[in-house]
N, C-alpha and C positions, 0 to 999 in steps of 0.2 A: 229711554222711553221715546218713541217716535211720534206719539200723538198725545201729549200730556193733557189735553182737554178731556180725554176719556181714559185715564190711566187704569181705572178699575177693570176695564174689559181685558186688559193685558193679563192681569194677575188672578182673575177669578178662579181659574182652574187650579192653579197652584195653591191658592189659599184654601180652597175647599179640600184638596187632596192631602194637605199636610196635617189636617186635624185628626187626632186619634179619637174618633167618635165611636161609641158603642152603638150598634144597630139594635135599638129596642123599640117597642111599641107599647103605648098605654091603652090601646083599644082591646076589646075582648078578643081572645085568641081565635075565636071562631067567626070573627067578622069577615064577611065576604063582600066583594065589590057589588054594588047594586046600581041600577039605573044608568048604566053607561049609554045605552040607547043606540039605535042604528043611525047611519048617516050616509053620505054620498061618497063613493069611491071613483066617480067619473070625473073627467076634466071640468073646470068651471064652465058654466053656461056662457054661450056666446063665443067660445074659443074653438078653433079648428086646428088640426095638425098635432095635437098633444096626446091623442089617444094612445099611441104606441108607448109613450112614456108612462102613462097612468096604468097601462095594462101589462107592463113588463113583469117578468118573474125574476126575483133576486136569486142568484146562485150562491147560496151560503156555503162557506168552507172554513177551515181552520184559520185563525189569525196568526200574524207573524210572531206576536208575543202574547203571552198570557192566555187566559180562558176566553170564552165567548166564541161567537161565530161571526165571520166577516163577509162582506159582499161589496159590490160596486153598483151604485145607482146611476143610470144614464139620464141626463137632463139636457135640454137645449141651452147653449150658452146665452142665446138671445131668445126670450119667449115670444118676441114678435116675429121671429124667423125660425120656427121649429124645425124646418128642413135643413137648416144650416149646421154649423159646427156644434158638436155636442161635448159635454164634460162628464167626467166620471167622479161621482161623489162617494167617498169612503164611508161605509156604515158598519157599525159593530152592534151586535145584539147579545145581551146576557139573558138567557132564558129564565123565566120564572122558576122558583123552587117548587111551586105547586102547579095547579092548573091556571094557565094565564087567562085573565079576563080581557086582556088587550095589551097594547104597548104603551110604555111611558117614555116619550122622547125627551131627551135632556140636552141642555146647552149650558156650559159653565161661564160664558162671558167672553170678553175680549173687546172688540172683535178680533179674533185670532186664536181664541182658546179652542182646543181640540175636544169636540164632543165624543170622538172615539175613545180617547184616553179617559175622559170623564166617565163614560158609561162602563169602561173596563173596571172602574173602581166602584161598581154598583153597591157592593156590600157596605161601603162607607158613605155614600151620598144619599141613600134612602134607607128607611127602616126595614127591619126584618119582615114586618107585616106587608109592606109594599113589594119587597123582593119575592114573597110567596105568591103574589097574585098578579104581578105585571112583568112582562119582558121589558128590561131596561135597554133602550136603544139610543145610541148617540151617532152623530154624523159630523164629519169635518165640513163646515160650510165651504162653498166654492172659494178658492183662493187661499185656503187654510190647510196646513199640515199635509195630509195625504190626498187632498182634493184639489189638484191643479194649483199648487201653491204659488202665490205671488212671490217674486224674487226682486230685490232691489240692490243690495250691497253684498260684497264678500264679507266673511267673518272679520277679517282685519279692518275693513272699512267700517263695519258696524261697531267695532271697538272704539274707533276714533269718533264716530258719530255720538256715541253715548258718553264719551269723555268730554265733549265740548261744554262750554260754559252755559248752564241753563238759565242764568240770570244776567244777560248782557247789559252792562250799564255804561259802556263807553262806545263812541262811534266805531272804533276798531273791533270791539267784541260783537257789536250788532252786525257789522259787515261780515265778519267771520261766520256768525250764526246763519245769516241769509245765504251765504255760499254753501254751507253744509246742507241746508234745507233744499236748495236748488239741486245740489249733487244727488241728494236722496231721491227727489222727484224724477230727475233725469235717469237715474239708475232703474227706477221702477218702470219707466216707459220703455227703456232699452231692453230690459230683461223679460218683461211680462207682456208687452205688446197689447193686442186688442182685448185680452182678458181684463185689463185694467179698468175698462169701462163697463164690466158686467159682474162686479162683485158687491153690489149694493145689498143692503139688508132686505129690500123688497125681492131681489133675485133669490136670496137664500130662503125667504119665506115661501116663495113659489116652489123651490126645491123641496121644502119641508112638506108641502101639501102633496107633492108627488110621492114622497116617502110614506106619508100617512096612508095614502090609497094603496100603495104596493104592499104595505104591511097588513092590509085588510081591515083597517080601522075606519069606521064610518065617521068618527069625529076624533079630533086630536086631544090626547091626554099629554100634558107637558109640564116640565120643570125648567124654567129659565131663571138663571141667576145673573145679576149685574147687566151687562149688555144683552144677555139672553132674555131679559125682560123687554128690551127694545125689539128684539126679534119676535118674541111672542105677541107683543102688542101690534106689531106690523102684520103678523099673520091674522090676528083677530080683525084688523082693519080691512084686510083683503078678502078674508074668507069667514065672515061672522057665522054663517050657517054651518060651518064645519068645526067650530070651536066646541070642544068638550070641556074637560076640567083642566084649566090652565092655572099654574101657580107662577107668579111673577115676584121674585124675591130680590130686593135691592134694586130699586127701579131707576132706569134711565128713561124719562118720558119722551115720546117721539115729537112733542111740540117744543122741546127745548132748543134754543138757538146755540150756536157755537160759543157766543159770549156768555150766555147763561150757564152753560156747562163748565166753561173755564172758571168763572167766578164761583159757581156753586160748589165745584169740587175743591177749589182752593179753600173755601170756608170750611168744608168738611174736613180737609186735612189739617187745617189750623185747629179745629176742635179736637181731633184725634191726637195731635201733637201735644196740645196742652193737657189732655187727659193722661197721656203717657208721662209727661213731665211731673204732673201732680202725683201720679202713682210712684214715680221714682223718688220724689221727696218724702212721701209717706213711708218709704222703705230705706231711709237714711241714704239719700242720693249722693253719689260721689261727684256729681256735676253741678251742684248748687243747693242752696237751702230753701229755695222757693221755686215755684213753677216758672215764674218770670226769669229767675236767674238761670234755670236749666235751659230754657228756650234761648236766652241771650248767649249762653255758652255755645249752643249748637250753631247759632248764626255766626258767631265769631270763628268757630272751627271751619265752617264752609267758606267764609271770607279768606281765611288763611290758606285753605286749599286752592282757592282761586289764584292766589299769588304763587303758591309753592306746593305742588302735589307731593304726597307722601309715597314712599316705597310700599308696595302692596304684595300681590301674589298673582300667580297664574298668568303672567305676562302682561299685566296692566299696572298702571299707577293709580293711586287714589286721587283723582281730580275732584273738583267740586261737582262735576256731573255724576261720576260714579258714586260719590258719597250721597248725593241727593236721592238717587234711585235706591240706594241701600236703605236710607231712612224711610223712603216711601214704602218699601217692601214691608218693614216692620209695622207700619200703620194699619195694614190690612187685618192684622190678627194680634190681639192683645197678648196672646201666648208667646209672641216674639219680642215683647217689650224689654225683658231683662237681657236678651241677646243684643238688642240695640244699645242698651246702656253700656254693656261690657265692650262692645265694638267702639263706641265713642270714647270710652276711657282709654282703650288701646291706641286710638288715633291721637288722643291728647298726649300720649307717651311716645308718639312717633311711629307707631306700627299701624299701617293702613290696611293690613291683611283682613282682619275680621269684618270691617265695614265694606271693603271691596267684595268680600264673599256674599254679603247681603245684596249688594248691587248686582253681582253676577246671577244670584238666584232670581232677582227681579227680571233680568234679561233672558234667563234660560240658557246661560253660557256656562259650559263646563270648564274644568281646570285646564284642559288642553286647548282652549281657545275656540271650541266648536259650539255654535248655537244649536240647541237641540230642537228648535222649532222656528217657524217664521212669524211668530206673533207680532213682533215689532215692525214687520213689513206689511202684514195683512191689516193691522190696526188702522194706519192712516189710509191705506187703499180703500177700505170700506168707509171709514169716517168721512173722507173727503168727498165721496159720492153721496153720502147720506145727508150731510149738513154743511152747506156752503159757509165760508167765512163771511162775516158781516161786512158792510161797506165802510165801516168806520176806520179811523186811524188806529193802527196797531198799538202805537204808543199810548193812546187814550185808554185802550183796553187794559194795558199793563198798569197804568196809573189807577184806574178804577179797581182793578183786582187787588193791587197792593193796599189800597185804602180799606177795602172790605176784608182782606185776608193778609195781614202783614207778614206772616211767616211764609206762606206758599204762593201768594198771589203772583209775584213776578215770574217764578219758574213755570207755573201752570198756564199763564197767559202768554208766555213767550215761545212756547214749544209747539210749533205746528208748521208742517210743510204745505198746507193746503193752498196758501197764497200762490205757490209756485206749481201747483198740481197740473199735470197735462190734460186731465179729463174734467169736464164740467160736472158739477153735482147734478144728480138725477132726481133728487128729492127736495121737497120744501118742508121744514118743520111744521107739523100740524097736529091738532088734537085728535085723539082716537076715541070714538064713542062705541064702536063695535055694536051698534044697535041690532038686536036679534040674536046675538050670541048667548050661549049659556053663561051663567054667572062665573066670573073670574075672581080668583083669590089673589089679592095683592099683599105683600109682606114688606115691612120697612123696619129698619133699626134706627133708634133715635140718635146714636152717635156713630153712624156709619161714616167712615172717612171719605168714601169715593162716590157713593150715591146717597146724598143727603135725604133724611127722612121726609122732608117736605116734598120731595119728588114722588114718593109713594102716595102721600095724601093727594097730590095733584092728579096722578093718573086715576086713583080711586074715584075722585070727584068727576072726572071726565067720562069714565066708562058708564055705559047705560045700565049695566048690571054687574056689580062687584061687591066684595067684602074686603075689609082691611084688618090685617093682623099686625099690631104694633109690638115690636120687641124693644123694651127699654134696656139698652145696653150698649156695649162697644163692639167694634169689629165690623167686618164687611159681610153682609147677608146674615140670615138667621136660621134657616132650616138645617137641621142636623149639625148644629153648632152647640150642642149640649144644653139646650133649653127645651125641657119636656113639654112645656105649654105650647110653644110654637110647633114642635114636631107632631103633637097630638092633633092640633087644629088642621095641619096640612094633610096628615094621613087620613083623618076622618073625611075631609073634603074629597080626596081621591077615591076613597073606598065607598062612600055613601052619597056624595054630593052635598052633604050638610055644611052649612056656613055658620059662622058665629052668630049668636042671638043678637038681633039688632044691627047686624051687618058689620060690627066692629068688635075686636078683642084686643086687650092689652096684656102682654106677658112680661113679667119682671125678670131680671137677671136670676 
């Protein structure tokens, strides 16, 4: 993981697509979308030179793989210089099964998750009711996947980068970690050039407004999960009058500093790890007789791997780094907990293969050594522009993180190349009010490992007009994760604009 302060955004797409969810709706079968309302498809007021982008016609055609129809959206690399270099943004649309009331634009997270791949799984990411009435549209944000992808390391170099020690605790390990981060940053600059300064979330939000207009929608209807909530909130901040029905599920708040994100996510992963450990104990756990014993066993295993990696598979050894990312992978979805337990038992017996496979799944690396996407390169490229590292001593941050999150604090506070990044951040963390926007629906899960529930409450309180759906449960994000209460609330909002009574709704497991 190349940007551990925001690991959720790397895995959101994979976590969502792995779930075997039945596409069902609890609304009346004849429910039709109402009140979507007209909006503006022209460039934002006060801008010039953007007309040709807002007025372009997409040339839809067959996709390289799967169903749907694909096109390229042209946008300026620099919105301050619309006559300069342009970028091509990959877009995929899965047409509605019935008469479309408009488009539902989706983003799975990251930054670095492919909206194209996410939309291609439309039957699994939204309900049948929504599929009947909305075209599901995804795009790969600039710098991601098929949209002018950021490149930093070769596949072999990425193997070494992920194998490094994520919890450096000696001067030699710290120096090696700093060299690895510098090499990563240097590689991004050498291979990606000027694009590296134009892949911020604000840039992607402006691209999304061009897409909205070209699709013919007066206002944006949207599903953002994980980092996708940050993108959606940024859009609402920039274009409040163009906000339609936005669902933000698994919130990363735009006012969070890098230190807050590192510590907040570490605490979330600690909570999830202890929940897994207790679940293991409740099922006759082979790793210990109490949750504390199970956690201690895992920490002892990681320490042993730091000293002596295990043989694994697919051309890699199970180092502490690969094992850490494998454990992280399982924390996103409680459906993977038993797999994690089995993998740790195998590692205890000297076989690092199963745990390394979880790590490879985290990284998107296949058995042949090929990385299937550039998520681990796009993630820091976007994050380092969005949120500058604080001015404090990095060692102090690690110490504070370890104190508040003893299991994950050191790993998630140590893993960042932004101190060596060649491009200065273009954004300052700030609250988003989105005054004048239509009501926004915020969704949070109480034991979400990567986007703590408190962040959902925080954004809900900041927004001028919003409602909050609370999912009392485990796992990352809530919609279409087998909770009918959450699914019904979200579908009803998209179809009718109706929000929970009193502005808040709690859904049990």
